[in-house]
BABA-758855 format. One record per residue (C-alpha): residue number from 0; residue in three letters; x, y, z. Coordinates in steps of 0.2 Angstrom, whole numbers. Example, Ala and Ser with C-alpha at 12.3 -4.5 7.8 and 13.67 -1.06 7.14 Angstrom:
residues 2
VEXLO | 0 | ALA | 62 | -22 | 39
VEXLO | 1 | SER | 68 | -5 | 36
***
This chain:
residues 378
VEXLO | 0 | MET | -733 | 939 | -137
VEXLO | 1 | THR | -736 | 956 | -143
VEXLO | 2 | GLU | -726 | 961 | -158
VEXLO | 3 | MET | -720 | 978 | -150
VEXLO | 4 | THR | -702 | 972 | -147
VEXLO | 5 | ASP | -695 | 989 | -147
VEXLO | 6 | GLN | -703 | 995 | -131
VEXLO | 7 | PHE | -687 | 993 | -120
VEXLO | 8 | ASP | -671 | 1002 | -122
VEXLO | 9 | LEU | -660 | 989 | -113
VEXLO | 10 | LYS | -641 | 989 | -117
VEXLO | 11 | ILE | -627 | 981 | -107
VEXLO | 12 | GLY | -611 | 984 | -117
VEXLO | 13 | TYR | -614 | 974 | -133
VEXLO | 14 | LEU | -629 | 965 | -126
VEXLO | 15 | THR | -646 | 972 | -131
VEXLO | 16 | PRO | -660 | 961 | -123
VEXLO | 17 | LYS | -677 | 963 | -131
VEXLO | 18 | ASN | -686 | 963 | -115
VEXLO | 19 | PRO | -682 | 962 | -96
VEXLO | 20 | VAL | -686 | 943 | -93
VEXLO | 21 | CYS | -672 | 931 | -92
VEXLO | 22 | LEU | -670 | 912 | -91
VEXLO | 23 | ALA | -659 | 909 | -76
VEXLO | 24 | PRO | -644 | 896 | -76
VEXLO | 25 | MET | -648 | 879 | -68
VEXLO | 26 | ALA | -634 | 867 | -66
VEXLO | 27 | GLY | -637 | 851 | -76
VEXLO | 28 | ILE | -652 | 859 | -84
VEXLO | 29 | THR | -649 | 875 | -94
VEXLO | 30 | ASP | -639 | 870 | -108
VEXLO | 31 | SER | -641 | 876 | -126
VEXLO | 32 | LYS | -654 | 863 | -131
VEXLO | 33 | PHE | -665 | 868 | -116
VEXLO | 34 | ALA | -662 | 887 | -117
VEXLO | 35 | LYS | -667 | 887 | -136
VEXLO | 36 | GLN | -685 | 883 | -131
VEXLO | 37 | PHE | -686 | 900 | -123
VEXLO | 38 | THR | -676 | 912 | -135
VEXLO | 39 | ASP | -692 | 917 | -145
VEXLO | 40 | HIS | -699 | 926 | -129
VEXLO | 41 | ALA | -684 | 929 | -117
VEXLO | 42 | GLY | -674 | 944 | -117
VEXLO | 43 | MET | -659 | 935 | -111
VEXLO | 44 | VAL | -654 | 917 | -108
VEXLO | 45 | ILE | -640 | 912 | -96
VEXLO | 46 | LEU | -632 | 895 | -99
VEXLO | 47 | GLY | -624 | 885 | -86
VEXLO | 48 | GLY | -617 | 884 | -73
VEXLO | 49 | TYR | -603 | 876 | -83
VEXLO | 50 | ASN | -587 | 870 | -75
VEXLO | 51 | LEU | -571 | 877 | -83
VEXLO | 52 | ASP | -557 | 866 | -77
VEXLO | 53 | ASP | -552 | 849 | -71
VEXLO | 54 | LYS | -555 | 853 | -53
VEXLO | 55 | THR | -573 | 859 | -54
VEXLO | 56 | ASN | -578 | 846 | -67
VEXLO | 57 | GLU | -571 | 832 | -55
VEXLO | 58 | ALA | -581 | 841 | -41
VEXLO | 59 | ALA | -597 | 841 | -52
VEXLO | 60 | LYS | -595 | 822 | -55
VEXLO | 61 | ARG | -595 | 819 | -37
VEXLO | 62 | GLU | -611 | 829 | -35
VEXLO | 63 | VAL | -619 | 819 | -49
VEXLO | 64 | GLN | -614 | 803 | -39
VEXLO | 65 | ARG | -625 | 809 | -25
VEXLO | 66 | GLY | -640 | 813 | -36
VEXLO | 67 | ARG | -636 | 832 | -41
VEXLO | 68 | SER | -639 | 838 | -59
VEXLO | 69 | GLU | -623 | 845 | -66
VEXLO | 70 | PHE | -614 | 848 | -82
VEXLO | 71 | ALA | -598 | 838 | -81
VEXLO | 72 | THR | -586 | 836 | -96
VEXLO | 73 | ASP | -568 | 831 | -99
VEXLO | 74 | SER | -566 | 845 | -112
VEXLO | 75 | PRO | -573 | 860 | -103
VEXLO | 76 | ILE | -567 | 874 | -115
VEXLO | 77 | GLU | -572 | 864 | -131
VEXLO | 78 | PHE | -589 | 861 | -123
VEXLO | 79 | LEU | -592 | 879 | -119
VEXLO | 80 | SER | -587 | 884 | -137
VEXLO | 81 | SER | -600 | 871 | -144
VEXLO | 82 | GLU | -613 | 877 | -133
VEXLO | 83 | LEU | -611 | 895 | -138
VEXLO | 84 | GLU | -610 | 890 | -156
VEXLO | 85 | ALA | -627 | 881 | -154
VEXLO | 86 | MET | -634 | 898 | -148
VEXLO | 87 | GLN | -630 | 908 | -163
VEXLO | 88 | ASP | -647 | 908 | -170
VEXLO | 89 | SER | -655 | 914 | -154
VEXLO | 90 | HIS | -670 | 925 | -161
VEXLO | 91 | ASN | -662 | 941 | -155
VEXLO | 92 | CYS | -661 | 934 | -138
VEXLO | 93 | SER | -645 | 940 | -128
VEXLO | 94 | VAL | -634 | 925 | -122
VEXLO | 95 | MET | -623 | 924 | -106
VEXLO | 96 | VAL | -614 | 909 | -99
VEXLO | 97 | ASN | -613 | 906 | -80
VEXLO | 98 | VAL | -596 | 898 | -76
VEXLO | 99 | ARG | -586 | 891 | -61
VEXLO | 100 | ALA | -568 | 888 | -60
VEXLO | 101 | ALA | -554 | 885 | -47
VEXLO | 102 | GLY | -542 | 898 | -55
VEXLO | 103 | ILE | -543 | 915 | -64
VEXLO | 104 | ASP | -535 | 909 | -80
VEXLO | 105 | ALA | -550 | 898 | -84
VEXLO | 106 | TYR | -562 | 912 | -81
VEXLO | 107 | VAL | -552 | 923 | -93
VEXLO | 108 | ASP | -551 | 909 | -107
VEXLO | 109 | ALA | -570 | 907 | -105
VEXLO | 110 | ALA | -573 | 926 | -106
VEXLO | 111 | ARG | -563 | 927 | -123
VEXLO | 112 | ILE | -574 | 913 | -130
VEXLO | 113 | ALA | -590 | 921 | -124
VEXLO | 114 | LYS | -585 | 938 | -132
VEXLO | 115 | LYS | -580 | 929 | -148
VEXLO | 116 | PHE | -598 | 923 | -149
VEXLO | 117 | LYS | -605 | 940 | -143
VEXLO | 118 | ALA | -611 | 933 | -127
VEXLO | 119 | GLY | -608 | 939 | -109
VEXLO | 120 | ILE | -600 | 929 | -95
VEXLO | 121 | GLU | -607 | 927 | -78
VEXLO | 122 | ILE | -595 | 923 | -63
VEXLO | 123 | ASN | -604 | 911 | -52
VEXLO | 124 | ALA | -603 | 917 | -34
VEXLO | 125 | HIS | -619 | 908 | -30
VEXLO | 126 | CYS | -617 | 889 | -30
VEXLO | 127 | ARG | -617 | 882 | -12
VEXLO | 128 | GLN | -613 | 864 | -15
VEXLO | 129 | PRO | -598 | 859 | -4
VEXLO | 130 | GLU | -588 | 851 | -18
VEXLO | 131 | ILE | -587 | 868 | -27
VEXLO | 132 | MET | -585 | 879 | -12
VEXLO | 133 | GLU | -570 | 868 | -6
VEXLO | 134 | LEU | -561 | 874 | -22
VEXLO | 135 | GLY | -564 | 892 | -18
VEXLO | 136 | ALA | -577 | 894 | -31
VEXLO | 137 | GLY | -596 | 897 | -30
VEXLO | 138 | GLN | -603 | 905 | -15
VEXLO | 139 | SER | -586 | 904 | -6
VEXLO | 140 | LEU | -581 | 919 | -17
VEXLO | 141 | LEU | -592 | 930 | -6
VEXLO | 142 | GLU | -581 | 926 | 9
VEXLO | 143 | HIS | -566 | 931 | -1
VEXLO | 144 | LEU | -570 | 948 | -10
VEXLO | 145 | GLU | -552 | 952 | -14
VEXLO | 146 | THR | -551 | 936 | -25
VEXLO | 147 | LEU | -568 | 940 | -32
VEXLO | 148 | SER | -562 | 957 | -37
VEXLO | 149 | GLU | -547 | 950 | -45
VEXLO | 150 | ILE | -557 | 938 | -56
VEXLO | 151 | VAL | -569 | 952 | -61
VEXLO | 152 | GLN | -555 | 963 | -66
VEXLO | 153 | ALA | -546 | 950 | -76
VEXLO | 154 | VAL | -562 | 944 | -85
VEXLO | 155 | LYS | -567 | 962 | -89
VEXLO | 156 | SER | -550 | 965 | -96
VEXLO | 157 | THR | -555 | 954 | -111
VEXLO | 158 | GLY | -569 | 966 | -116
VEXLO | 159 | ALA | -583 | 954 | -112
VEXLO | 160 | VAL | -599 | 960 | -103
VEXLO | 161 | VAL | -597 | 953 | -85
VEXLO | 162 | SER | -610 | 948 | -73
VEXLO | 163 | VAL | -608 | 941 | -55
VEXLO | 164 | LYS | -622 | 930 | -48
VEXLO | 165 | ILE | -623 | 931 | -29
VEXLO | 166 | ARG | -634 | 923 | -16
VEXLO | 167 | ALA | -641 | 936 | -4
VEXLO | 168 | ASN | -640 | 936 | 15
VEXLO | 169 | VAL | -624 | 926 | 16
VEXLO | 170 | VAL | -612 | 941 | 19
VEXLO | 171 | ASP | -614 | 960 | 18
VEXLO | 172 | ASP | -623 | 961 | 1
VEXLO | 173 | LEU | -620 | 980 | -2
VEXLO | 174 | GLU | -601 | 977 | 1
VEXLO | 175 | VAL | -601 | 963 | -12
VEXLO | 176 | ALA | -610 | 974 | -24
VEXLO | 177 | GLU | -598 | 989 | -22
VEXLO | 178 | VAL | -583 | 978 | -23
VEXLO | 179 | ILE | -589 | 970 | -40
VEXLO | 180 | GLU | -594 | 987 | -47
VEXLO | 181 | ALA | -577 | 994 | -42
VEXLO | 182 | ALA | -569 | 980 | -51
VEXLO | 183 | GLY | -578 | 983 | -67
VEXLO | 184 | ALA | -593 | 972 | -68
VEXLO | 185 | ASP | -608 | 977 | -78
VEXLO | 186 | ILE | -621 | 966 | -70
VEXLO | 187 | ILE | -626 | 959 | -53
VEXLO | 188 | HIS | -638 | 944 | -53
VEXLO | 189 | ILE | -645 | 943 | -36
VEXLO | 190 | ASP | -653 | 928 | -29
VEXLO | 191 | ALA | -663 | 938 | -16
VEXLO | 192 | MET | -665 | 923 | -5
VEXLO | 193 | GLY | -675 | 927 | 10
VEXLO | 194 | GLN | -684 | 918 | 24
VEXLO | 195 | ARG | -700 | 919 | 14
VEXLO | 196 | GLY | -697 | 921 | -4
VEXLO | 197 | ALA | -687 | 935 | -12
VEXLO | 198 | ASP | -680 | 948 | 0
VEXLO | 199 | VAL | -684 | 964 | -10
VEXLO | 200 | ASN | -675 | 975 | 2
VEXLO | 201 | VAL | -658 | 968 | -5
VEXLO | 202 | ILE | -663 | 974 | -22
VEXLO | 203 | LYS | -668 | 991 | -16
VEXLO | 204 | THR | -652 | 993 | -6
VEXLO | 205 | ILE | -641 | 989 | -21
VEXLO | 206 | ARG | -651 | 999 | -32
VEXLO | 207 | ASN | -649 | 1014 | -20
VEXLO | 208 | ASN | -631 | 1013 | -20
VEXLO | 209 | THR | -624 | 1007 | -36
VEXLO | 210 | SER | -626 | 1009 | -55
VEXLO | 211 | LEU | -625 | 991 | -59
VEXLO | 212 | PHE | -638 | 983 | -70
VEXLO | 213 | ILE | -648 | 972 | -58
VEXLO | 214 | ILE | -655 | 955 | -63
VEXLO | 215 | GLY | -667 | 950 | -49
VEXLO | 216 | ASN | -670 | 932 | -45
VEXLO | 217 | ASN | -679 | 921 | -33
VEXLO | 218 | SER | -697 | 915 | -32
VEXLO | 219 | VAL | -702 | 924 | -49
VEXLO | 220 | VAL | -717 | 914 | -53
VEXLO | 221 | ASP | -730 | 927 | -59
VEXLO | 222 | ILE | -731 | 945 | -64
VEXLO | 223 | SER | -734 | 950 | -47
VEXLO | 224 | THR | -718 | 943 | -40
VEXLO | 225 | ALA | -709 | 950 | -55
VEXLO | 226 | LYS | -716 | 968 | -52
VEXLO | 227 | SER | -711 | 966 | -33
VEXLO | 228 | LEU | -693 | 965 | -39
VEXLO | 229 | PHE | -694 | 978 | -53
VEXLO | 230 | SER | -702 | 991 | -41
VEXLO | 231 | ARG | -687 | 990 | -30
VEXLO | 232 | GLY | -675 | 993 | -44
VEXLO | 233 | ALA | -672 | 977 | -54
VEXLO | 234 | ASP | -668 | 980 | -72
VEXLO | 235 | MET | -672 | 962 | -77
VEXLO | 236 | VAL | -679 | 947 | -68
VEXLO | 237 | SER | -674 | 929 | -70
VEXLO | 238 | VAL | -684 | 914 | -70
VEXLO | 239 | ALA | -677 | 897 | -64
VEXLO | 240 | ARG | -687 | 882 | -59
VEXLO | 241 | ALA | -704 | 889 | -62
VEXLO | 242 | VAL | -700 | 886 | -81
VEXLO | 243 | LEU | -700 | 867 | -77
VEXLO | 244 | LYS | -717 | 868 | -69
VEXLO | 245 | GLU | -724 | 880 | -82
VEXLO | 246 | PRO | -714 | 881 | -98
VEXLO | 247 | ASN | -725 | 896 | -105
VEXLO | 248 | ILE | -720 | 907 | -90
VEXLO | 249 | ILE | -707 | 917 | -99
VEXLO | 250 | ARG | -718 | 920 | -113
VEXLO | 251 | PHE | -732 | 926 | -101
VEXLO | 252 | LEU | -721 | 937 | -91
VEXLO | 253 | ALA | -713 | 945 | -107
VEXLO | 254 | ASP | -730 | 948 | -114
VEXLO | 255 | GLN | -737 | 956 | -97
VEXLO | 256 | ILE | -722 | 967 | -94
VEXLO | 257 | THR | -722 | 973 | -112
VEXLO | 258 | ARG | -740 | 978 | -110
VEXLO | 259 | TYR | -736 | 987 | -94
VEXLO | 260 | GLN | -722 | 996 | -103
VEXLO | 261 | MET | -734 | 1001 | -117
VEXLO | 262 | ASP | -747 | 1007 | -104
VEXLO | 263 | THR | -735 | 1017 | -92
VEXLO | 264 | GLY | -719 | 1020 | -101
VEXLO | 265 | TRP | -708 | 1014 | -86
VEXLO | 266 | TYR | -709 | 995 | -84
VEXLO | 267 | ASN | -698 | 995 | -68
VEXLO | 268 | SER | -705 | 1011 | -60
VEXLO | 269 | PRO | -702 | 1011 | -41
VEXLO | 270 | LYS | -715 | 1010 | -28
VEXLO | 271 | HIS | -718 | 1027 | -19
VEXLO | 272 | ILE | -705 | 1031 | -6
VEXLO | 273 | CYS | -719 | 1030 | 8
VEXLO | 274 | GLY | -723 | 1013 | 1
VEXLO | 275 | GLY | -705 | 1006 | 2
VEXLO | 276 | GLY | -699 | 1011 | -15
VEXLO | 277 | ASP | -681 | 1015 | -19
VEXLO | 278 | LEU | -673 | 1032 | -22
VEXLO | 279 | ARG | -679 | 1033 | -39
VEXLO | 280 | ALA | -696 | 1036 | -32
VEXLO | 281 | LEU | -691 | 1054 | -26
VEXLO | 282 | ALA | -698 | 1059 | -43
VEXLO | 283 | PHE | -715 | 1055 | -36
VEXLO | 284 | CYS | -714 | 1063 | -20
VEXLO | 285 | CYS | -724 | 1078 | -14
VEXLO | 286 | LEU | -717 | 1095 | -9
VEXLO | 287 | PRO | -707 | 1091 | 7
VEXLO | 288 | VAL | -717 | 1102 | 19
VEXLO | 289 | LYS | -723 | 1089 | 31
VEXLO | 290 | PRO | -715 | 1075 | 41
VEXLO | 291 | CYS | -714 | 1060 | 30
VEXLO | 292 | ALA | -702 | 1047 | 22
VEXLO | 293 | VAL | -696 | 1059 | 9
VEXLO | 294 | HIS | -685 | 1067 | 22
VEXLO | 295 | SER | -676 | 1051 | 26
VEXLO | 296 | ALA | -673 | 1048 | 8
VEXLO | 297 | LEU | -666 | 1066 | 5
VEXLO | 298 | LYS | -654 | 1062 | 19
VEXLO | 299 | GLN | -648 | 1047 | 10
VEXLO | 300 | ILE | -643 | 1058 | -5
VEXLO | 301 | GLY | -637 | 1072 | 5
VEXLO | 302 | MET | -650 | 1085 | -1
VEXLO | 303 | THR | -660 | 1097 | 9
VEXLO | 304 | ALA | -679 | 1099 | 7
VEXLO | 305 | GLU | -676 | 1116 | -1
VEXLO | 306 | GLU | -663 | 1110 | -13
VEXLO | 307 | PHE | -674 | 1096 | -18
VEXLO | 308 | ALA | -689 | 1107 | -21
VEXLO | 309 | ARG | -679 | 1119 | -32
VEXLO | 310 | LEU | -671 | 1105 | -42
VEXLO | 311 | LYS | -688 | 1098 | -46
VEXLO | 312 | LEU | -696 | 1114 | -50
VEXLO | 313 | ASP | -681 | 1119 | -61
VEXLO | 314 | PHE | -682 | 1102 | -70
VEXLO | 315 | VAL | -700 | 1104 | -75
VEXLO | 316 | GLN | -698 | 1121 | -83
VEXLO | 317 | GLY | -702 | 1121 | -101
VEXLO | 318 | THR | -711 | 1104 | -99
VEXLO | 319 | PRO | -729 | 1100 | -97
VEXLO | 320 | LEU | -726 | 1095 | -79
VEXLO | 321 | GLU | -724 | 1113 | -74
VEXLO | 322 | TYR | -743 | 1115 | -76
VEXLO | 323 | GLY | -756 | 1110 | -64
VEXLO | 324 | ASP | -763 | 1124 | -54
VEXLO | 325 | SER | -777 | 1113 | -48
VEXLO | 326 | THR | -766 | 1099 | -42
VEXLO | 327 | CYS | -761 | 1098 | -23
VEXLO | 328 | PHE | -746 | 1109 | -24
VEXLO | 329 | GLY | -749 | 1119 | -40
VEXLO | 330 | SER | -738 | 1109 | -52
VEXLO | 331 | MET | -737 | 1091 | -59
VEXLO | 332 | THR | -719 | 1090 | -53
VEXLO | 333 | TRP | -726 | 1084 | -37
VEXLO | 334 | CYS | -739 | 1072 | -44
VEXLO | 335 | CYS | -738 | 1053 | -40
VEXLO | 336 | LYS | -736 | 1038 | -50
VEXLO | 337 | ILE | -748 | 1036 | -64
VEXLO | 338 | THR | -755 | 1019 | -58
VEXLO | 339 | LYS | -761 | 1028 | -42
VEXLO | 340 | PRO | -778 | 1035 | -46
VEXLO | 341 | CYS | -779 | 1055 | -45
VEXLO | 342 | PHE | -793 | 1064 | -53
VEXLO | 343 | LEU | -784 | 1081 | -51
VEXLO | 344 | ARG | -768 | 1075 | -60
VEXLO | 345 | ASP | -778 | 1066 | -73
VEXLO | 346 | GLY | -788 | 1081 | -77
VEXLO | 347 | VAL | -773 | 1092 | -80
VEXLO | 348 | LEU | -765 | 1078 | -91
VEXLO | 349 | GLU | -781 | 1079 | -102
VEXLO | 350 | VAL | -781 | 1098 | -103
VEXLO | 351 | VAL | -762 | 1099 | -108
VEXLO | 352 | GLY | -764 | 1084 | -120
VEXLO | 353 | LEU | -751 | 1073 | -111
VEXLO | 354 | SER | -752 | 1054 | -111
VEXLO | 355 | ASP | -749 | 1043 | -96
VEXLO | 356 | VAL | -733 | 1036 | -105
VEXLO | 357 | GLU | -727 | 1054 | -108
VEXLO | 358 | PHE | -730 | 1059 | -90
VEXLO | 359 | MET | -720 | 1044 | -84
VEXLO | 360 | GLN | -706 | 1046 | -96
VEXLO | 361 | ILE | -703 | 1064 | -89
VEXLO | 362 | LYS | -704 | 1057 | -72
VEXLO | 363 | LYS | -691 | 1044 | -76
VEXLO | 364 | ARG | -679 | 1057 | -83
VEXLO | 365 | MET | -683 | 1068 | -67
VEXLO | 366 | SER | -677 | 1053 | -56
VEXLO | 367 | GLU | -661 | 1051 | -66
VEXLO | 368 | GLU | -658 | 1070 | -64
VEXLO | 369 | ILE | -661 | 1069 | -45
VEXLO | 370 | LEU | -649 | 1054 | -42
VEXLO | 371 | ALA | -636 | 1062 | -53
VEXLO | 372 | ARG | -636 | 1077 | -41
VEXLO | 373 | ARG | -634 | 1066 | -26
VEXLO | 374 | LYS | -620 | 1072 | -14
VEXLO | 375 | LYS | -617 | 1056 | -4
VEXLO | 376 | LYS | -621 | 1038 | -3
VEXLO | 377 | TYR | -632 | 1029 | 9
***
């Protein structure tokens, strides 16, 4: 993998992933021994799912009896501590633990341990095994958002970095995201389960409506599928069973997305609005003088076409993007994504001495300014 490990500015509380590729938790598989195979290349590894109390461990044992892989232990807190201790030499790879419990106290105890080892904690609202759901854990939490909110609040009170892993298309995904954001979670880890692979619209909807750090998961098997999640707003992607078929996939993805970042300056830049991108893509929109998808996007942020035009023109004042008389609308403020060929834009970039990376970095800051000025939510 390329040695350019400082290309990403990823920070989630005290976690600083070196790149946006993550090893996902897999029950009975992703323990410290397994995860350490990937710490050289992954930006983050998430251990687990671990069971934190007698009830969830007994449930796990019943699952094992019917052929499931699970982590079952009679000393769950000691086991968790030993697993995190084993990850201390993790090659600058951030660590989290995905956990399940039948009561709030166990989550809090686990969070304190995780924070002690400078790891984050991930509340499992994803497992759909009946033995776990019968205890009110796993995916059943999506049906009991008040309980999920209480767990997040209690866990966050320890000062730990908190993630919640959810399964999409079970309940109202946006409602779930808004509840856990309001409760104080830092991360939402979305298994964007759709009828045919990942449902990227789930990622897009949550990106458009929350400030949560998003880990996108489901069917990430190559750089194309990873980019489909990044371009709808994922900050990171996680890889699960694909690593069992191809152990080098995390190394490959990390290398590819690092090279893309080096080439473009914005590794998870959105698709254009007219191509299905999230609201960050307003930075790439043309002057809104014709009927097109930009008007629908502006309604979502409560901004008129005139306000939008003025905001973008004001933003580029004093930057190289104010130039571009020969471009479509007389200024590079209206120019599209660098990966879309345009000889008019590229000619101006050459004249003003602006690189592709610098162009995209300004566009990224522009997108942040636009969304900071939004007046209402979708």
